[in-house]
C-alpha positions in Angstrom: 0.0 0.0 0.0 1.3 3.4 -0.9 2.2 6.0 1.9 -0.8 8.2 0.8 -3.2 5.3 1.0 -1.8 4.3 4.3 -2.3 7.8 5.9 -6.0 7.7 4.5 -6.6 4.2 5.8 -5.6 5.1 9.3 -8.5 7.7 9.3 -11.0 5.2 8.1 -13.8 3.2 9.8 -13.4 -0.4 8.9 -16.4 -2.9 8.7 -16.4 -6.1 10.6 -19.6 -7.8 9.4 -21.9 -10.5 11.0 -22.5 -13.9 9.4 -25.1 -16.3 9.3 -24.7 -20.2 9.3 -27.3 -21.1 6.6 -26.7 -24.8 7.4 -24.8 -26.7 10.1 -24.3 -30.4 10.2 -22.2 -32.3 12.7 -20.8 -35.3 10.8 -18.3 -36.7 13.4 -16.0 -35.9 16.3 -12.2 -36.2 16.5 -10.3 -37.9 19.2 -9.4 -34.5 20.8 -13.1 -33.6 21.3 -13.5 -31.1 18.3 -16.5 -31.7 16.2 -16.3 -32.3 12.4 -18.8 -29.9 10.7 -20.2 -29.0 7.4 -21.6 -25.5 7.4 -22.3 -22.6 5.0 -21.4 -18.9 5.9 -22.9 -16.0 4.3 -22.1 -12.5 5.4 -24.8 -9.9 6.2 -24.7 -6.1 6.1 -24.9 -5.6 9.8 -21.4 -4.5 11.0 -19.3 -3.4 13.9 -17.1 -0.6 12.8 -13.3 -0.3 13.8 -11.0 2.6 13.7 -7.2 2.1 14.1 -5.4 5.2 15.5 -1.7 5.5 15.1 0.4 5.8 18.4 4.0 6.9 18.8 5.0 4.1 21.1 4.6 0.3 20.4 1.7 -0.3 22.8 -1.6 -1.9 21.7 -4.6 -0.6 23.5 -8.4 -0.2 23.2 -9.8 3.3 23.2 -12.9 2.1 25.2 -12.8 -1.3 26.6 -16.0 -3.4 26.5 -17.9 -3.6 29.8 -17.1 -6.8 31.6 -14.4 -7.9 29.1 -10.8 -7.4 30.4 -8.8 -5.5 27.7 -6.3 -8.4 27.4 -9.1 -10.8 26.6 -10.5 -8.5 23.9 -10.2 -10.4 20.4 -9.0 -7.2 18.7 -6.2 -6.8 21.2 -5.2 -10.3 21.0 -5.2 -10.2 17.2 -3.1 -7.1 17.2 -0.6 -8.6 19.6 -0.5 -11.9 17.8 0.4 -10.1 14.6 3.3 -8.3 16.4 4.5 -11.5 18.0 4.4 -13.4 14.6 6.3 -10.7 12.7 8.4 -8.9 15.3 6.6 -5.6 14.3 7.5 -2.8 16.7 4.5 -0.5 15.7 1.5 0.0 18.1 -2.2 0.9 17.7 -5.1 2.2 19.7 -8.2 0.3 18.6 -11.6 2.0 18.6 -14.6 -0.3 18.2 -18.2 0.7 17.4 -20.3 -2.2 18.6 -23.5 -2.9 16.8 -23.4 -6.7 16.6 -25.2 -8.5 19.7 -22.8 -10.5 21.8 -23.4 -14.1 22.3 -25.8 -14.3 19.3 -24.0 -16.6 16.9 -23.4 -13.8 14.5 -19.7 -13.9 14.8 -19.1 -10.4 16.2 -15.9 -10.9 18.2 -14.4 -13.3 15.6 -15.2 -10.6 12.9 -13.7 -7.8 14.9 -10.6 -10.0 15.2 -10.5 -10.7 11.5 -10.8 -7.1 10.5 -8.0 -6.3 12.8 -5.7 -8.9 11.4 -6.5 -7.8 7.8 -6.3 -4.1 8.3 -3.3 -4.0 10.5 -1.4 -6.4 8.1 -1.9 -3.6 5.4 -1.3 -0.6 7.7 1.8 -2.0 9.3 3.2 -3.1 6.0 3.6 -6.8 7.1 2.6 -8.5 3.8 1.3 -11.7 5.3 -0.6 -13.9 3.0 -4.4 -14.5 3.4 -3.5 -18.1 4.1 -1.2 -17.1 7.0 -3.7 -14.6 8.3 -6.3 -17.3 8.4 -4.0 -19.6 10.2 -3.4 -16.9 12.9 -7.1 -16.3 13.0 -7.8 -20.1 13.9 -5.7 -19.5 17.0 -8.0 -16.8 18.0 -11.3 -18.7 17.3 -12.9 -21.2 14.9 -15.0 -18.5 13.2 -12.1 -16.0 12.6 -10.8 -17.7 9.4 -14.0 -17.1 7.4 -14.0 -13.5 8.0 -10.3 -13.3 6.8 -11.4 -15.5 3.7 -13.9 -12.8 3.0 -16.4 -14.6 0.7 -19.4 -16.9 1.3 -18.1 -20.2 1.9 -18.9 -24.0 2.2 -16.8 -25.1 5.2 -15.8 -28.4 6.6 -13.4 -29.9 9.1 -13.6 -28.0 12.4 -14.8 -25.1 10.3 -11.5 -24.1 8.7 -11.5 -25.8 5.2 -13.3 -23.5 2.8 -14.8 -23.6 -0.7 -16.0 -20.4 -2.2 -19.8 -20.5 -2.9 -22.1 -17.9 -4.4 -25.5 -17.8 -2.8 -28.5 -15.7 -3.7 -28.2 -12.4 -1.7 -31.6 -12.4 -0.1 -33.2 -10.3 2.7 -33.3 -11.7 6.3 -35.0 -11.0 9.4 -32.8 -11.8 12.5 -34.1 -12.0 16.0 -31.7 -11.8 19.1 -33.5 -13.5 22.1 -32.7 -12.1 25.4 -30.2 -14.9 26.4 -26.6 -16.0 25.7 -26.2 -19.5 24.5 -23.1 -21.3 25.9 -21.6 -22.9 22.7 -19.4 -25.2 24.8 -22.5 -26.4 26.7 -24.3 -27.3 23.4 -21.4 -29.1 21.9 -21.0 -31.2 25.3 -24.8 -32.1 25.3 -25.3 -35.9 25.4 -28.4 -35.5 23.1 -26.5 -33.6 20.3 -26.6 -35.3 16.9 -22.9 -36.1 16.1 -23.4 -38.5 13.1 -25.2 -36.6 10.4 -24.6 -37.9 7.0 -22.3 -35.7 4.9 -23.9 -33.8 2.0 -22.7 -32.0 -1.1 -23.0 -28.3 -2.0 -25.7 -29.3 -4.5 -27.7 -30.8 -1.7 -27.7 -27.6 0.3 -28.6 -25.6 -2.8 -31.5 -28.0 -3.3 -32.8 -27.2 0.1 -31.0 -29.2 2.7 -30.2 -26.7 5.3 -30.8 -28.3 8.8 -28.9 -27.2 11.9 -28.0 -30.2 14.1 -27.7 -27.8 17.1 -31.4 -26.6 16.8 -33.1 -29.3 18.8 -30.6 -29.0 21.8 -30.7 -25.2 21.9 -34.5 -25.0 21.5 -35.1 -27.3 24.5 -32.5 -25.6 26.7 -33.4 -21.9 26.0 -37.2 -21.0 26.2 -36.5 -17.5 24.7 -35.0 -19.1 21.5 -37.9 -21.6 21.4 -40.3 -18.5 21.6 -38.5 -16.5 19.0 -38.6 -19.5 16.6 -42.3 -19.8 17.1 -43.0 -16.2 16.5 -40.7 -16.0 13.4 -42.0 -19.0 11.8 -45.4 -17.2 11.5 -43.8 -15.3 8.5 -41.3 -17.8 7.1 -39.3 -20.8 8.1 -37.3 -20.0 11.3 -33.6 -21.2 11.5 -30.8 -21.0 14.1 -27.5 -19.6 13.1 -24.5 -21.5 14.7 -25.4 -22.4 18.2 -27.5 -19.2 18.5 -29.0 -17.5 20.3 -30.0 -15.6 17.0 -32.7 -17.1 14.8 -33.5 -15.9 11.3 -35.8 -16.2 8.3 -35.1 -15.6 4.7 -37.3 -13.7 2.5 -37.8 -13.3 -1.2 -38.5 -9.5 -1.1 -37.4 -6.6 1.0 -41.1 -5.7 1.4 -42.0 -8.9 3.0 -39.0 -8.8 5.4 -40.0 -5.2 6.4 -43.6 -6.3 7.1 -42.3 -9.1 9.3 -40.0 -6.7 11.1 -42.7 -4.3 12.0 -44.8 -7.1 13.4 -42.1 -8.5 15.5 -40.5 -5.4 16.9 -42.9 -4.9 19.7 -41.7 -8.1 21.4 -38.2 -8.8 20.0 -34.8 -7.2 19.2 -35.1 -7.5 15.4 -32.6 -6.8 12.6 -33.5 -6.3 8.9 -30.4 -7.4 6.9 -29.2 -8.3 3.4 -27.2 -11.3 2.6 -23.8 -10.6 1.0 -21.4 -12.9 -0.7 -18.4 -10.6 -0.4 -17.4 -9.3 2.9 -18.0 -5.5 3.2 -14.5 -5.3 4.6 -12.9 -6.6 1.3 -15.3 -4.5 -0.8 -14.1 -1.5 0.9 -10.4 -2.5 0.7 -10.8 -3.1 -3.1 -12.8 -0.1 -4.0 -10.4 2.1 -2.1 -7.3 0.5 -3.6 -6.1 -0.3 -0.1 -4.8 -3.9 -0.9 -1.1 -3.9 -1.7 
């Protein structure tokens, strides 16, 4: 990246988009306990926004730490420090996060924040790490981080780190965030969780196979998720993203999605969002000629 572009990039707000899991199958379990998955990721146009401020010393800090989250545990701080440790970079940064994505909802907010930090600081600090290397570092931070570094809708397998690019119709969604935080570890440890689903192909997903093997377990343990699924299903098929807590429905038109939102807003925290195959982060980087 040229110096003029770097100077401009420091002043920018960078998107950290949410994602939906449009399908999630658990097809096995490794000896170390990790589950083998098949899932489909698509981005949506709901984003956190991150600004990276230059600092004179080499410190990495947050402008405003998240309530209840120690600064050292924040995924953006961990991502920046991981980059420094990996490359020996002596530069620092003060990170400002405008938080719009609900926490604990299965939309990938913290993971997306971490990925945006890895991708943007790689450019701002002139580190020139490859996307593959950034994805490798992202996996250290969390299983969902690599797809946000990858930057395109993807069919994912393994523990969620093996990607194949997939283009999906960019439809409208209504997302409900129930007033609960689903414990992902608890769901994956549940005895009644299906762990032996048959593997399918991309063509099967496109033909309409989009079950989420976590749905039954989450629905029985979290009443507010169950209630949200019931209310949303009055308008369209209601589905769970990841292990939740967020549930969503897909609509063929913006008008139908808006109508559903209006009806649901009295009771629920509701988002009207658009599916996106390309991450808004990479759209911004490409359109602004920020990628070196």
